[in-house]
C-alpha positions as CSV (number, residue, x, y, z in Angstrom):
1,M,-0.2,0.3,17.0
2,P,-1.0,3.7,18.6
3,R,-4.7,4.7,18.3
4,F,-7.1,7.1,19.9
5,R,-10.4,6.0,21.4
6,M,-13.7,7.7,21.2
7,E,-16.5,6.6,23.5
8,F,-20.1,7.5,22.8
9,T,-23.6,7.2,24.4
10,F,-26.8,7.8,22.6
11,R,-30.1,8.2,24.4
12,F,-33.2,8.0,22.3
13,F,-36.6,9.5,23.1
14,S,-38.0,5.9,23.5
15,G,-35.7,5.5,26.5
16,L,-33.3,3.1,24.7
17,T,-29.6,3.8,25.4
18,L,-26.8,2.7,23.1
19,A,-23.2,3.0,24.3
20,G,-19.9,1.9,22.8
21,A,-16.4,2.9,21.8
22,L,-14.5,3.4,18.5
23,L,-10.8,3.1,17.9
24,F,-9.1,5.2,15.2
25,P,-5.5,5.2,13.9
26,A,-3.4,8.1,15.1
27,A,-2.2,9.4,11.8
28,V,0.5,7.5,9.9
29,Q,1.9,4.7,12.0
30,A,5.5,3.7,12.4
31,A,6.8,1.4,9.7
32,Q,5.6,-2.2,10.0
33,P,7.2,-5.2,8.3
34,A,6.1,-5.9,4.8
35,L,6.8,-8.8,2.4
36,V,8.5,-8.4,-1.0
37,R,8.6,-10.9,-3.8
38,V,10.6,-10.5,-7.0
39,S,10.6,-12.6,-10.1
40,S,14.4,-12.8,-10.1
41,D,16.8,-12.2,-7.2
42,R,19.8,-11.9,-9.6
43,A,21.8,-8.8,-9.6
44,G,21.2,-6.7,-12.7
45,A,18.1,-8.7,-13.8
46,R,15.8,-6.7,-16.0
47,P,12.8,-6.6,-16.5
48,V,11.6,-8.0,-13.2
49,A,8.1,-8.3,-11.6
50,L,7.9,-7.1,-8.0
51,S,5.2,-7.3,-5.4
52,V,5.0,-5.8,-1.9
53,T,2.4,-6.9,0.6
54,F,1.6,-4.9,3.8
55,R,-1.2,-4.7,6.3
56,T,-3.5,-1.7,6.6
57,E,-7.1,-0.7,7.3
58,L,-9.6,-1.4,4.6
59,R,-13.1,0.0,4.6
60,C,-15.6,-2.3,2.8
61,G,-12.6,-4.2,1.4
62,R,-11.0,-1.0,-0.2
63,L,-8.2,1.3,0.8
64,Q,-9.4,4.5,2.4
65,G,-7.0,6.8,0.6
66,S,-6.6,7.7,-3.1
67,T,-2.9,6.8,-3.5
68,V,-0.3,4.3,-2.5
69,V,3.4,5.3,-2.5
70,L,6.1,2.7,-3.3
71,R,9.7,3.8,-2.6
72,L,12.3,1.7,-4.3
73,P,16.0,1.5,-3.4
74,A,18.4,4.1,-5.0
75,A,20.1,1.3,-6.8
76,E,16.9,0.0,-8.4
77,R,16.5,0.8,-12.1
78,V,13.2,2.5,-12.7
79,P,12.0,3.9,-16.1
80,A,10.9,7.5,-16.5
81,A,7.3,6.3,-16.9
82,V,5.3,3.3,-15.8
83,P,2.0,2.4,-17.6
84,P,-0.9,2.1,-15.2
85,A,-1.8,-1.3,-16.7
86,A,1.5,-2.6,-15.3
87,V,0.6,-2.0,-11.6
88,T,-2.2,-3.4,-9.6
89,V,-3.3,-2.9,-6.0
90,N,-5.1,-5.9,-4.6
91,G,-5.8,-7.0,-8.2
92,V,-7.2,-3.7,-9.4
93,H,-5.3,-1.7,-12.1
94,A,-3.9,1.7,-11.1
95,A,-5.7,4.8,-12.4
96,G,-2.3,6.5,-12.9
97,I,1.3,6.3,-11.9
98,E,3.6,9.2,-11.2
99,V,7.4,8.3,-11.3
100,V,9.8,10.6,-9.5
101,R,13.3,9.1,-9.3
102,R,12.7,5.8,-7.4
103,T,9.3,6.6,-6.1
104,L,6.0,5.4,-7.7
105,T,2.9,7.3,-6.6
106,I,0.0,5.0,-7.6
107,S,-3.4,6.6,-8.0
108,L,-6.2,4.3,-7.2
109,P,-9.5,4.2,-9.2
110,R,-12.2,6.6,-8.0
111,R,-14.9,5.1,-5.9
112,R,-18.4,5.1,-7.2
113,P,-20.7,7.3,-5.3
114,G,-23.5,5.6,-3.4
115,V,-24.0,3.4,-0.4
116,T,-21.0,2.1,1.5
117,C,-20.7,-0.4,4.2
118,D,-19.3,0.2,7.7
119,S,-16.8,-2.7,7.7
120,I,-13.3,-1.6,8.7
121,V,-10.7,-4.4,9.0
122,V,-7.0,-4.7,9.0
123,S,-6.0,-6.8,6.1
124,P,-3.1,-7.5,3.7
125,V,-2.8,-5.3,0.6
126,T,-0.5,-6.3,-2.3
127,V,1.0,-3.8,-4.7
128,A,2.1,-5.8,-7.8
129,V,4.4,-4.3,-10.5
130,A,4.5,-6.4,-13.7
131,R,7.6,-7.0,-15.8
132,S,6.0,-4.7,-18.4
133,A,6.8,-1.8,-16.1
134,G,10.5,-2.2,-16.9
135,L,12.0,-2.3,-13.4
136,G,15.5,-3.6,-13.0
137,N,17.2,-5.1,-10.0
138,P,20.3,-3.3,-8.5
139,K,23.5,-4.3,-10.3
140,A,25.3,-5.2,-7.0
141,P,24.3,-8.0,-4.7
142,G,23.0,-6.9,-1.2
143,T,20.0,-6.2,0.9
144,Y,17.8,-3.2,-0.1
145,A,14.9,-1.5,1.7
146,I,11.6,-1.0,-0.1
147,S,8.9,1.1,1.6
148,V,5.2,1.4,1.0
149,T,2.5,3.7,2.5
150,D,-1.1,4.4,1.9
151,G,-1.1,7.5,4.1
152,R,-2.3,5.6,7.1
153,E,0.2,2.8,7.5
154,A,3.8,2.6,6.4
155,A,5.7,-0.6,5.9
156,T,9.2,-1.6,5.0
157,A,10.4,-4.8,3.3
158,R,13.9,-6.1,2.7
159,L,14.9,-7.2,-0.8
160,T,17.9,-9.5,-1.0
161,I,19.7,-9.5,-4.4
162,R,22.3,-12.2,-5.1
């Protein structure tokens, strides 16, 4: 994964020197593999639950951005509106969902102001869409691409419909 490196050195009045390096992501990375699960792999099944898991950087166990974008295949049946209670990101309900054709833009709850930690780790994130969202599988069998991004990492999963 391409990153840029920042090296630093701090010299304190006491004579103590602290040196190190930090690695940062270089904007949105190329698509990585993701895992998709669906409650039914049958063509035309509706409603279905869907989950997509991808890896990205978390700060203090939370996504760093304010949205996650889930792009579903053109053949997927998506309602005009999806209730926020029908979508979770790592088990936390969405604050809002914007539906434009086959793209769900999931707004994450606002962070509480205050102290944060400095833990940054790459970890799996799962976007889960419940049956109550009203999604429907494509009517024709085949393999379909589903993509997800949090603005830092992009991932693509393959959904096989029988």
